[in-house]
BANU-644563 format. One record per residue (C-alpha): residue in three letters; x, y, z. Coordinates in steps of 0.5 Angstrom, whole numbers. Each point is the difference from the previous one (the first is absolute). Layout:
<sites>
+--------+-------+-------+-------+
| residu |    px |    py |    pz |
+--------+-------+-------+-------+
|    ALA |     X |     Y |     Z |
...
+--------+-------+-------+-------+
</sites>
This chain:
<sites>
+--------+-------+-------+-------+
| residu |    px |    py |    pz |
+--------+-------+-------+-------+
|    MET |   -49 |   -46 |    44 |
|    THR |    -5 |    -5 |    -2 |
|    THR |    -2 |    -1 |    -7 |
|    ASN |    -7 |    -1 |    -2 |
|    LEU |     1 |    -3 |    -7 |
|    ASN |     3 |    -6 |    -3 |
|    SER |     5 |     1 |    -6 |
|    GLU |    -6 |    -2 |    -5 |
|    GLU |    -4 |     6 |     3 |
|    LYS |     6 |     5 |     0 |
|    THR |     1 |    -1 |    -7 |
|    LYS |    -8 |     1 |    -1 |
|    VAL |     0 |     6 |     4 |
|    LYS |     6 |     3 |    -4 |
|    ARG |    -4 |    -1 |    -7 |
|    ILE |    -6 |     3 |     3 |
|    ALA |     4 |     6 |     3 |
|    ILE |     3 |     1 |    -7 |
|    THR |    -7 |    -1 |    -3 |
|    ASN |    -2 |     6 |     4 |
|    ALA |     6 |     4 |    -1 |
|    PHE |    -2 |    -1 |    -8 |
|    LEU |    -7 |     2 |     2 |
|    TRP |     2 |     6 |     4 |
|    ALA |     5 |     2 |    -5 |
|    VAL |    -5 |     0 |    -6 |
|    ILE |    -5 |     4 |     4 |
|    ASN |     5 |     5 |     1 |
|    ILE |     2 |     0 |    -7 |
|    ILE |    -7 |     1 |    -2 |
|    ILE |    -1 |     6 |     5 |
|    PHE |     7 |     3 |    -3 |
|    LEU |    -3 |    -1 |    -7 |
|    LEU |    -7 |     3 |     1 |
|    VAL |     3 |     6 |     4 |
|    TYR |     5 |     1 |    -5 |
|    TYR |    -5 |     0 |    -6 |
|    ALA |    -5 |     4 |     3 |
|    ALA |     3 |     5 |     4 |
|    PRO |     8 |     0 |    -1 |
|    THR |     1 |     6 |     4 |
|    LEU |    -3 |    -3 |     6 |
|    MET |     6 |    -4 |     1 |
|    ALA |     5 |     5 |     2 |
|    ASN |    -5 |     2 |     5 |
|    PRO |     2 |    -1 |     7 |
|    THR |    -7 |    -2 |     2 |
|    PHE |     0 |    -6 |    -5 |
|    GLY |     6 |    -2 |     3 |
|    PHE |    -4 |    -1 |     7 |
|    ILE |    -6 |    -3 |    -3 |
|    THR |     5 |    -5 |    -4 |
|    ILE |     3 |    -2 |     7 |
|    ALA |    -7 |    -1 |     3 |
|    ILE |    -2 |    -4 |    -5 |
|    GLY |     7 |    -4 |     0 |
|    ILE |    -1 |    -1 |     8 |
|    GLY |    -7 |    -2 |    -1 |
|    LEU |     2 |    -5 |    -6 |
|    ALA |     6 |    -3 |     5 |
|    ILE |    -5 |    -1 |     5 |
|    TYR |    -5 |    -3 |    -4 |
|    PHE |     5 |    -5 |    -3 |
|    THR |     3 |    -1 |     6 |
|    LEU |    -6 |    -3 |     3 |
|    ASP |    -2 |    -4 |    -6 |
|    LEU |     7 |    -3 |     1 |
|    ARG |    -1 |    -2 |     7 |
|    LYS |    -7 |    -2 |    -1 |
|    LYS |     2 |    -5 |    -6 |
|    VAL |     5 |    -3 |     5 |
|    GLY |    -5 |    -2 |     5 |
|    GLY |     0 |     7 |     4 |
|    TYR |     6 |    -2 |     4 |
|    TRP |     8 |     2 |    -1 |
|    SER |     6 |     1 |     4 |
|    PHE |     3 |     7 |     0 |
|    ARG |     6 |    -3 |    -4 |
|    GLU |    -5 |    -3 |    -5 |
|    ALA |    -4 |     6 |    -1 |
|    LEU |     6 |     4 |    -1 |
|    GLY |     3 |    -4 |    -5 |
|    ASN |    -6 |     0 |    -4 |
|    ILE |    -3 |     7 |     1 |
|    PHE |     7 |     2 |    -3 |
|    LEU |     0 |    -4 |    -6 |
|    MET |    -7 |     2 |    -2 |
|    PHE |     2 |     8 |     2 |
|    PHE |     7 |    -1 |    -4 |
|    VAL |    -3 |    -4 |    -6 |
|    GLN |    -5 |     6 |    -1 |
|    VAL |     5 |     5 |     0 |
|    VAL |     4 |    -3 |    -5 |
|    VAL |    -5 |    -1 |    -5 |
|    TYR |    -3 |     7 |     1 |
|    THR |     7 |     3 |    -1 |
|    ILE |     2 |    -4 |    -6 |
|    PHE |    -7 |     2 |    -3 |
|    THR |     1 |     7 |     2 |
|    THR |     7 |     0 |    -3 |
|    ALA |    -2 |    -3 |    -6 |
|    PHE |    -6 |     5 |    -1 |
|    ALA |     5 |     6 |     1 |
|    LYS |     5 |    -3 |    -5 |
|    TRP |    -4 |    -3 |    -5 |
|    ILE |    -7 |     0 |     0 |
|    GLU |    -1 |     7 |     2 |
|    PRO |     6 |     4 |     0 |
|    GLU |    -4 |     7 |     1 |
|    TYR |    -2 |    -3 |     7 |
|    ALA |     8 |     1 |     2 |
|    ASN |     0 |     7 |    -3 |
|    MET |    -7 |     2 |     3 |
|    MET |     3 |    -2 |     7 |
|    ARG |     6 |     3 |    -1 |
|    ASP |    -3 |     7 |    -1 |
|    ALA |    -5 |    -1 |     6 |
|    THR |     5 |    -2 |     4 |
|    LEU |     5 |     6 |    -2 |
|    ASN |    -6 |     5 |     1 |
|    ALA |    -2 |    -3 |     7 |
|    THR |     8 |     1 |     2 |
|    THR |     0 |     7 |    -3 |
|    LYS |    -6 |     2 |     4 |
|    MET |     3 |    -3 |     6 |
|    ALA |     7 |     3 |    -1 |
|    GLU |    -3 |     7 |    -1 |
|    THR |    -4 |    -1 |     7 |
|    PHE |     6 |    -2 |     4 |
|    SER |     5 |     5 |    -3 |
|    SER |     0 |     6 |    -4 |
|    ASP |     7 |     0 |    -2 |
|    GLN |     0 |    -2 |    -8 |
|    GLU |     7 |    -4 |     1 |
|    VAL |    -3 |    -5 |     5 |
|    ILE |    -6 |    -1 |    -4 |
|    ASP |     4 |    -1 |    -6 |
|    LYS |     4 |    -5 |     4 |
|    MET |    -6 |    -4 |     3 |
|    ILE |    -3 |     0 |    -7 |
|    GLU |     6 |    -3 |    -3 |
|    GLU |     1 |    -5 |     5 |
|    ALA |    -7 |    -2 |    -1 |
|    GLU |     1 |    -1 |    -7 |
|    LYS |     5 |    -5 |     1 |
|    SER |    -4 |    -4 |     5 |
|    ILE |    -6 |     1 |    -5 |
|    GLU |     3 |    -3 |    -6 |
|    LYS |     3 |    -6 |     4 |
|    GLN |    -8 |    -1 |     2 |
|    VAL |    -3 |     0 |    -7 |
|    ASN |     6 |    -3 |    -4 |
|    PRO |     3 |    -5 |     5 |
|    GLY |     6 |    -4 |    -2 |
|    PHE |     1 |    -7 |     2 |
|    MET |     4 |     2 |     6 |
|    ASP |    -5 |     5 |     2 |
|    PHE |    -6 |    -5 |    -1 |
|    VAL |     4 |    -5 |     5 |
|    GLN |     1 |     5 |     5 |
|    GLY |    -7 |     3 |     0 |
|    LEU |    -2 |    -7 |     1 |
|    ALA |     5 |    -1 |     5 |
|    ILE |    -3 |     6 |     4 |
|    ALA |    -7 |    -2 |    -1 |
|    ALA |     2 |    -7 |     3 |
|    ILE |     2 |     3 |     6 |
|    PHE |    -6 |     4 |     1 |
|    TYR |    -5 |    -5 |    -2 |
|    PHE |     4 |    -5 |     5 |
|    ILE |    -2 |     5 |     5 |
|    GLY |    -7 |     0 |    -2 |
|    ALA |     0 |    -7 |     0 |
|    LEU |     3 |     0 |     7 |
|    ILE |    -6 |     4 |     3 |
|    PHE |    -5 |    -4 |    -4 |
|    ALA |     2 |    -7 |     3 |
|    ALA |     0 |     3 |     7 |
|    ILE |    -7 |     2 |    -1 |
|    PHE |    -3 |    -6 |    -4 |
|    LYS |     4 |    -5 |     3 |
|    ARG |    -5 |    -5 |     3 |
|    GLU |     3 |    -6 |     4 |
|    ARG |    -4 |    -6 |     1 |
|    PRO |    -3 |    -1 |     7 |
|    VAL |     4 |    -4 |     4 |
|    PHE |    -7 |    -4 |     2 |
|    ALA |    -4 |     0 |    -6 |
|    PRO |    -3 |    -6 |    -2 |
|    VAL |     3 |    -4 |    -5 |
|    GLU |    -4 |    -2 |    -6 |
|    GLU |     1 |    -8 |    -1 |
|    GLU |     1 |    -2 |    -7 |
|    GLN |    -4 |    -6 |    -3 |
+--------+-------+-------+-------+
</sites>
């Protein structure tokens, strides 16, 4: 594998990746707060989840292209993977810390709202799949345990959630690195420094 960046440039790229990650996280936090305070019931709607994913992919593409442009337009698969994953992971850590703090200390009502909305959705889903009340009750009981870990995570739940997110974001970074890598052409003219 060839690398296009020297050690000073690699450090600079990592700083840019972290800066982009913080910008991306701030945009996600602003969207989260706007939706929570403007239309809180929308947060439990699956359509909002799909819209959030689409916005996230759009922001990932934008910040990845921005990062590649800032390193001169060329980077190997390895360089792309490392920097894209760093950007993705820092973003998810910042966003997760914010939403956890938001639910625990800033707006505890958020956790209750999400708990109620998720239980309502689980109840409706359970009723469509089964008419047996015992099966429905068991599904709701299991959902309540899972929801409690999500809205009020302990330290190990938080770490476990980040570890799982890291795996998914690494897979995403692999895909993005494969798409957005750009090797310097073999016969490209070299600019001479004066």
